[in-house]
Structure formats: structure tokens, C-alpha cells
N, C-alpha and C positions, 0 to 999 in steps of 0.2 A: 552342585556340591558346595556346601557352606563351610568355610574354615572356622574352626572353633579353637580358641585359646583358653585352656583350662588352668586356673591357678589353684594349686593344691596346698591348703594350709588353713590356719585360723582366719575366718572372714574379716575380723576387725584388723588384723595385721596386714592382710592382703589389700584391704580397702585403703590403707594408709599409703600404699604404693601407687595408687591411682591419682591422677591430677584432678583438680577442681573442674567441674562442668565438663566431664569427659565421657559420661555414660548416658546413653539414650533412654534406657528404661531398666527397671529392676523387677524381676519376678522371683519371689522368695517363699519358701515353705519352712519357716523357722520353728523352733520348739513352741508348743502350745501352752506350756506351763501347767500341765494337768497331772504331773508326777507319773507319767506313763511307766508302768511296771517298776515304779520306784527308782527310775533311772535319774541319776544326778543331773544329767544334761537337760532334763525336762522339768526342773524345779522352778523355772521362771520363764517369762517371755522376754524377748529382746528389750533392752532398756531404751530410754529416750536417747542416750548417748549413741547407741547402735544406729538408730534411725537418723540422728544428726550427721553421722559419718556418711550414711547413704545419701542424705540430702546434699552433702558437700560435693560428692563425685557426680551427682546427677545433673544433667543440663537443665537450664531453666525451662519449665514447661514439661519436663520429663515425668513420666508416670511410674508409680510403684504399685505392684499387685502383690499383696501379702496375705498368705493363707492363715487361717486360725480355726479353732474349734468353737462350738457354741458357748461353752462355759467361760471362756476367757477372751472372747472377741471384743468385748467392751474395753478391756484393759489394753489390748493390742492397738485398737483404733485410737485410744487416748494417747498412747505413747507416740504413735505416728504423727498425730496432730500436734502434740506438744513439742515435737522435734522441728516443726515448721512447715509440715506438709498441709495441703488443702485436701480435706476428705471430699472425694468426688462421688463415690457410690460404694455400695457393698454388694458383691455378687454372691448369690447363694448357689452352692453346688448340691443338688438333690440326687441321692442315689438310693438303691434298694438293697445293697449288700452289707449294710452295717450289722454288727453282731451285738446283741444285748449284753450288757455287763451289769446286770441288776442282781443285788443280793436277795436271796429267797428268805424273806423274814419268817414266813410260816414254818419252814423247815428248821431255821435257826432256833425258833421258839420251842419246837418239839424236841430238838436236841438238848436244849437248856433244861426243859422240864422232864425229859425222859419219856416223852409220849411215843407210842407206836404209830407208824405211818402205814397207810394202805398201799400195797403194790398195785400200780395201774398198768404199766407196760414196760417193755424194754426200751432203752434209749434208741430211737430210730436211726441215730447216727453212729451206733455202736460199731457196726462193721467197718464203715469208712474210717472211723477214728482209730480202730485197732490196726487197720492196714497202714494208715498214715504214721502211727507211732512205731509200728514194727519196722517200717522202712527207715525211720529216723533213729532206730535203736533204742527207743524209750519205752516200749511195751513190756510190762512185767506181769507174768501170771494171768495174762488175758485181761487185765484191768485197764479201764479207760479213764480219761479225764472227767467224763460226765457219767454219773450213775444212772440206774434205771429211773423211770418216772414214778414218783410216789405221791400220795395225797394225805394231808393231815386233816384234823378236825378242829383245830384251834381257830379262834375268831380272826387270826391274822393270816390264815391260809390264803394264798393268792396275792399277798402283799409283796412289793418289791421296793427298790430304791432308785431306779433310773429308767428312763425311756430308751428305746432302741435308737442308736445314732443313725441318722439318715440324711444329714446335711452338714456341710462345712461352709465357712464364710471366707471371702477374699476381699479385703479392703482395697479399694482403688483410690489412690491419692495422687496428687500432682505437686511438683515443686512450683512455687509461685513464678509467674511470668516475669521476665525482665523488661519486656516491652509493654506498651500501652494497650495493644490489641493482640488477640491470638494469632491473627494473620501475620503481623509483623514479627511476632515471636517465632512462628514456624519458619519464616524466611531467614531469620538470623540463626536459629539453633537447629532447625529441623524437627523440633519437638513442640508439644503443646496440644496436639490433637490426637484423635483416634482414627485409624483407617477403617471407617465403617463398612465400606463396600467389600473389603477383604474379609470381613467378619460376618457378612450376611448369611442367614440360614436359608438353604435352598428350599423352594416350595413348588408345589404343583398347582398352577393357576386354576386348573379345572377341578381338581379334587379338594383343594384346601379352601373350603367355603369361608373360613374365618378371615381370609385375606381379601375377600370381596368388599368393596366400598361403594358408596353411592356418589353420584355426581352432584347431588343436591341434598345438603344437610340442613337447609334453612327452613324447611317446611315440616309441620307436625300436625297430625290430626288423630282423632280417636281410633280410626281404623288401622292406620299404618304405623303410627308412632314415629320415633326418630329413625333415620336411616333411609332404607329403600321406600320410595313412595310410588307404588304401582300406578296410581291414578295419573300421575304426571310423567309416567313412563321413564323413570330414572334408569340410567344405564350403569350396570355394575362395572367396576374397573379394578385391576390388580394394583395394589399399592406400589410395588416395584418388581419388575420381571427378574431382577437379580436376586431376589429373596427377601426374607423378613429382615427388618432392622434388628440388629443384635440387642438382646435384652439383658437385664442384670440377674438372670437365672440360667443355670446350666442343669439340665436333667439328663441322667443316664441310668439305664437299667442294667441288671447284672450281665446280660448278654453283651452290651456295649463294652463294659469294663473287661469282660473276659477276652473279647476280641483284641482290645488294646493291649492288655497284659500279655496275651499269648502270641502277639504278632512279632515280638522281639525274638531274635534268634539267639542260640547259645553263644555264637561267636560275638554277637553284639554285647551280650551280658559280660563276657570275658573281657572285651575291650574296655567297657565301662569300669569294671573292677580294676583293671590294670592302670587306668588313668588315675583312679583314686588311690592306688598304691604307689603312685609316682613313676610308673613305667610308661614309656612312650609307645610301645607296641604290645 
């Protein structure tokens, strides 16, 4: 059991309550500045001043992991760097459950010009949408948020304005070391490095062929090329029995996300809501 102390309030105000060099690491998912649903809180990314305050409370060598979307990642990374952090890497989270938010230009043109559109089929999600909206008390006269599928004949049919979102970025940055070497910094502050072995990805040494390596990489000929040299009877070896070295990419499929999201109980959800509402139980 890990004790968690939760500070409920404005992050900038709460950060001011923390002492200099008192935080080991920061993991944050701030506003992306993409005007999500025209919400005021998402009209901009955290400023340089926000990240300077994070830099102040972070121990020397401490890392920050900051999430952002593809459209404003460059601005987020610049603000982090301008605050005094060293950019160490960018981690890509690849997933398959993103929903396209593209404007149908062909349909908009037909509506503008008064063109007729050919009916193709019912919306395949119609039943599930109606059930969802009914349960939420939003379904009226059987109408859904997405109409049936139609097709136009204008030159702009099939045109859109955006790609399907399937990745987000996490900037990995570090507060500059106070000591001359990483080892000395770790001994003084306990920060400055990444616990690689605790982050390794488990592998099957027999089935995972991509993890096999050769004992001899110095030889090359036309028959065998780089790597395994059968003529010299090179012996394959596993890179590390503990697992793959963690990479700067995270891949998850819909099933993985569903398991993660559905594994939390109703009781846990209520506990989290109570915390954010200022209740202790």
C-alpha cells in the first residue's frame, strides 16, 4: 500500500506551497491548447512560467513527463525547454481507438449548392448510438448524432479536413544536474537517472526472434550479410533475460485500453471523485 497525499486546488497555487528541490519527478497531462469543445480551459498550453515553477520544486536531475497532442507538441516542448529543462526524449503513444473529427467537405458543398445526395446505407452505429443516447436521456424522435451514409457527385466528394488521431506525445525532460556527473547527482539527490530494469518489456526468448543477437558482428560476406554468420557458427544470444530495453514508443490496441479502463471498480471511481470534491472518504 502506497500512501498518497492529494492537494486539491489550482496547481500554480499549490506548487507555491512546496519547497525548492523537494519533488522527485513530475507526470502531467495539461491542456493541449486545441480549444477542445470550445472550452476556455483548453485555449492555451501551460506557459513558461508554469514550467519554471515545476522546475523550482523538482530536485536536480529530476524528470518531467508531459503529455500533449500532435498539433501543439512543438509549443509544449519549447515552453518546457525555455523554462530551463533539458529535453531528453519524446515518447510516442500509439493507439487505435481515436475517433476521426474530419469535416465532410463534399457534403458541405452539396448543402451549400442544394445538390441531392444518393442514399447508400444506414449508419452502422445507429442502434448503439440510439441506445447510448436513450440511456443518457438525449434521444429525441429516434434521431441520432450521425445521419445515414450518403454519397454526392461533386468533385469534392470524399474530401475532409483532418486525419484520424492515433497518437499522442509525451515530452521527457530533466532538470539540470547540480553535480559534475550523473552518479554523483544520484547519490546526492536520488534523481538523475531512469530505472531501466523496472521498465523492461517482458519477452519470450524462444518465440521472440527479434531479440536474438549474434556473438560476432565484425564479419560480413555476400552470403550472410551483417549479423548471424552460419559459416563461423555464430551462437545466438538473448539481449537480456529480464526483457527488452524500454523504448520511446508505447503501443496499445483497443483491447488493451478497454481492459485498463474497465478494471477500475465503481467504488474506486467514487473514491477518486470524492478526493477531487475535497472529501476524505
